[in-house]
C-alpha positions in Angstrom: 1.3 16.7 -95.8 -1.8 15.9 -97.9 -2.2 16.9 -101.5 -5.1 19.2 -100.8 -3.2 21.1 -98.1 -0.2 21.6 -100.4 -2.4 22.7 -103.2 -4.2 25.3 -101.0 -0.8 26.7 -99.9 0.4 26.9 -103.4 -2.6 29.0 -104.4 -1.6 31.7 -101.9 1.8 32.1 -103.3 2.9 35.0 -105.6 2.3 34.2 -109.2 5.3 32.6 -110.9 6.6 33.7 -114.3 5.4 31.9 -117.4 7.3 28.7 -117.9 9.8 28.8 -120.7 11.1 25.5 -122.2 14.0 26.3 -124.4 15.1 24.0 -127.2 18.8 23.2 -127.7 19.4 26.3 -129.9 17.7 28.7 -127.4 19.5 27.1 -124.5 23.0 27.4 -126.1 22.2 30.9 -127.3 21.7 31.9 -123.7 25.2 30.6 -122.7 28.5 32.5 -123.0 30.9 32.3 -125.9 33.5 30.8 -123.6 31.0 28.0 -122.6 30.3 27.3 -126.2 33.9 27.2 -127.1 34.5 24.6 -124.4 31.4 22.7 -125.5 32.7 22.4 -129.1 35.6 20.3 -127.9 33.1 17.4 -127.9 32.3 15.8 -131.3 28.8 14.7 -130.1 27.8 18.2 -129.3 29.1 19.6 -132.6 27.0 16.9 -134.4 23.9 17.7 -132.3 24.3 21.5 -132.9 24.8 20.9 -136.7 21.6 18.8 -136.8 19.6 21.5 -135.1 20.7 24.3 -137.5 18.4 25.6 -140.2 18.9 23.7 -143.5 20.7 26.6 -145.2 23.0 27.1 -142.2 24.0 23.4 -142.5 24.7 24.0 -146.2 27.0 26.9 -145.3 28.8 24.8 -142.7 29.5 21.9 -145.1 30.8 24.4 -147.8 33.2 25.9 -145.3 34.2 22.8 -143.4 37.4 22.2 -145.3 38.3 25.9 -146.0 41.2 27.1 -143.9 40.9 30.8 -144.5 38.1 33.3 -144.1 35.6 33.5 -147.0 34.3 36.9 -148.0 30.8 37.5 -146.7 29.8 38.7 -150.2 30.8 35.3 -151.6 28.7 33.5 -149.0 25.8 35.7 -149.9 26.2 34.9 -153.6 25.5 31.2 -152.8 21.8 32.1 -152.2 19.4 33.8 -154.6 17.5 36.9 -153.6 14.3 35.0 -153.4 15.7 33.2 -150.4 17.2 36.3 -148.7 15.0 35.8 -145.6 16.3 32.2 -145.1 19.9 33.4 -145.6 19.5 36.0 -142.9 18.1 33.4 -140.5 20.9 31.0 -141.3 23.6 33.7 -140.7 21.9 34.7 -137.5 21.8 31.1 -136.2 25.5 30.5 -137.0 26.5 33.8 -135.3 24.3 33.3 -132.2 25.9 29.9 -131.5 29.4 31.0 -132.4 29.6 28.3 -135.1 31.3 30.9 -137.2 32.8 34.4 -136.5 33.5 37.4 -138.6 37.1 37.5 -139.7 38.9 40.1 -141.8 40.5 39.2 -145.1 43.3 41.0 -147.0 41.9 44.3 -148.4 39.7 44.9 -145.3 36.7 43.0 -146.6 34.6 41.2 -144.0 34.6 37.4 -144.0 33.2 34.4 -142.3 35.2 31.6 -140.8 34.1 28.5 -138.8 35.1 28.2 -135.2 38.3 26.1 -135.2 37.1 23.8 -132.4 33.7 23.3 -134.0 35.2 22.6 -137.4 37.7 20.1 -136.0 35.3 18.1 -133.9 32.4 18.2 -136.5 34.9 16.5 -138.9 35.5 13.8 -136.2 31.8 13.3 -135.8 31.1 13.1 -139.5 34.2 11.4 -140.8 35.4 9.3 -137.8 38.5 9.5 -135.7 39.0 10.5 -132.1 38.6 8.2 -129.1 35.3 6.2 -129.3 33.2 5.5 -126.2 33.7 2.0 -124.8 31.6 -0.4 -126.9 29.5 -3.2 -125.5 31.6 -5.8 -127.4 34.2 -5.5 -124.7 31.7 -6.6 -122.1 30.8 -10.1 -121.0 27.2 -11.1 -121.8 24.9 -9.9 -119.0 22.9 -12.9 -117.6 20.4 -10.4 -116.2 20.0 -8.2 -119.2 16.9 -6.0 -119.3 14.8 -5.6 -122.4 13.5 -2.3 -123.9 10.0 -2.7 -122.3 11.6 -3.0 -118.9 13.8 0.0 -119.4 10.8 2.1 -120.6 8.8 1.1 -117.5 11.8 1.8 -115.3 12.3 5.3 -116.7 8.6 6.2 -116.4 8.5 4.9 -112.8 11.6 6.9 -111.8 10.3 10.1 -113.4 6.9 9.7 -111.9 8.5 9.8 -108.4 9.5 13.4 -109.2 6.1 14.4 -110.5 4.3 12.8 -107.5 6.5 14.7 -105.1 5.6 18.0 -106.9 1.9 17.5 -106.5 2.2 16.7 -102.9 1.8 12.9 -103.0 2.8 11.0 -99.9 4.9 8.9 -102.2 8.3 10.6 -101.8 10.5 7.5 -102.1 13.1 7.9 -104.7 13.3 11.7 -104.7 16.6 13.0 -103.4 17.4 16.3 -101.7 19.4 17.2 -104.8 16.4 16.7 -107.1 14.3 18.9 -104.7 16.9 21.6 -105.0 16.7 21.5 -108.8 12.9 21.9 -108.6 13.3 24.9 -106.3 16.0 26.4 -108.6 13.7 26.0 -111.6 10.9 27.8 -109.8 8.7 24.7 -110.2 8.4 24.6 -106.4 9.0 27.1 -103.6 9.3 27.0 -99.8 6.2 27.7 -97.9 6.5 30.8 -95.7 4.8 29.1 -92.8 6.6 25.7 -92.4 9.3 25.7 -95.1 7.8 22.8 -96.9 8.2 22.6 -100.7 5.0 23.5 -102.5 4.2 23.6 -106.2 4.1 26.9 -108.1 2.1 28.1 -111.0 5.1 27.3 -113.2 5.1 23.9 -111.7 1.5 23.3 -112.8 2.5 24.4 -116.3 5.4 22.0 -116.1 3.0 19.1 -115.4 1.2 19.8 -118.7 4.3 19.4 -120.8 5.2 16.2 -122.6 7.5 13.9 -120.6 10.4 14.7 -123.1 10.0 18.4 -122.5 9.7 18.0 -118.7 13.0 16.0 -118.6 14.8 18.4 -120.9 13.7 21.5 -118.9 14.7 19.7 -115.6 18.1 18.9 -117.1 18.7 22.5 -118.2 18.3 23.6 -114.6 20.5 20.7 -113.5 23.2 22.0 -115.8 22.8 25.6 -114.5 23.6 24.3 -111.0 26.3 21.8 -112.1 29.2 23.8 -110.8 27.8 23.7 -107.3 28.3 20.0 -107.5 31.9 20.5 -108.8 30.7 19.2 -112.2 31.4 20.7 -115.6 28.1 21.7 -117.3 29.8 21.3 -120.7 31.0 17.8 -119.9 27.6 16.8 -118.6 25.8 18.1 -121.6 28.3 16.3 -123.9 27.7 13.1 -122.0 23.9 13.5 -122.4 24.2 13.8 -126.1 26.6 10.9 -126.2 23.8 8.9 -124.6 21.3 10.2 -127.1 23.4 8.8 -129.9 23.6 5.4 -128.2 21.3 2.4 -128.7 18.5 1.8 -126.2 18.9 -1.6 -124.5 22.6 -1.9 -125.3 25.2 -2.2 -122.5 28.0 0.3 -122.3 31.1 0.1 -120.2 31.8 2.7 -117.5 35.5 1.9 -117.6 37.6 5.1 -118.1 34.9 7.5 -116.9 36.0 10.2 -114.6 34.8 10.4 -111.0 32.7 13.4 -111.9 31.0 11.6 -114.7 30.3 8.6 -112.5 28.6 11.0 -110.0 26.6 12.5 -112.9 25.7 8.9 -114.0 24.2 8.2 -110.6 22.1 11.3 -110.9 20.8 10.2 -114.3 20.1 6.8 -112.8 18.0 8.5 -110.2 16.0 10.4 -112.8 15.4 7.2 -114.8 17.5 8.3 -117.8 20.0 5.4 -117.5 19.7 2.0 -116.0 22.4 0.4 -113.9 21.7 -2.6 -111.8 24.6 -2.0 -109.4 26.9 0.9 -109.1 30.0 -1.4 -109.3 28.6 -3.4 -112.2 31.0 -1.6 -114.6 28.2 -1.2 -117.2 
């Protein structure tokens, strides 16, 4: 189907809702407390959440990190002068929205604050060390066909442009999987044409094309996570792996030894989207 015919079909579709690209805080805020509790079992996520918190909220977390009992809310409030009451309110709201802390009663019936046990435990691991590290490249043999950063950047751009070309109706559909198409449909970036069932871009899809590449990829991955269970994958485990990658070094080899079958499947999807490079599936890196 030509680009012009796809575009004309898309113009006759019902208007799509305004595209919303949530940042990490907004995305996690929309998830359940149970999901967040599972997520906080991963040190990389705890570190990522901590870094995204408002400055004053980070200050509260550090002051409570080694406290094993609830701290009166009045005491926490006393840490901030009245001139910064607005910042204090925003900090408390952010910590509550993400279930980083919860209200906890203390003797005498006074309300208190206490950090989530899983968040506290695993943030300590992230900040102070401990736990089981990801396989390091030092355990791998030197790669005789190692790729430099320039190659990896070009590879990532090429793979992602396959998705964008498909959206605008380009005849170049090589490299776009049925799974990727399902994500575009789920996100409302494309829809099925009423006449022939072909995938056509929506108004939200055009808005998507105007975003920066980083925002495009993050929005796409959010919808991937929303549909992860349909692939028998854990959204929490996938998100934790994404942030593990974000804390890794571009151009450095990492071993796939010890990864679960589900994470190996997820790795292949990331490979398709251009977020990781793996020369061969059985390469072990």
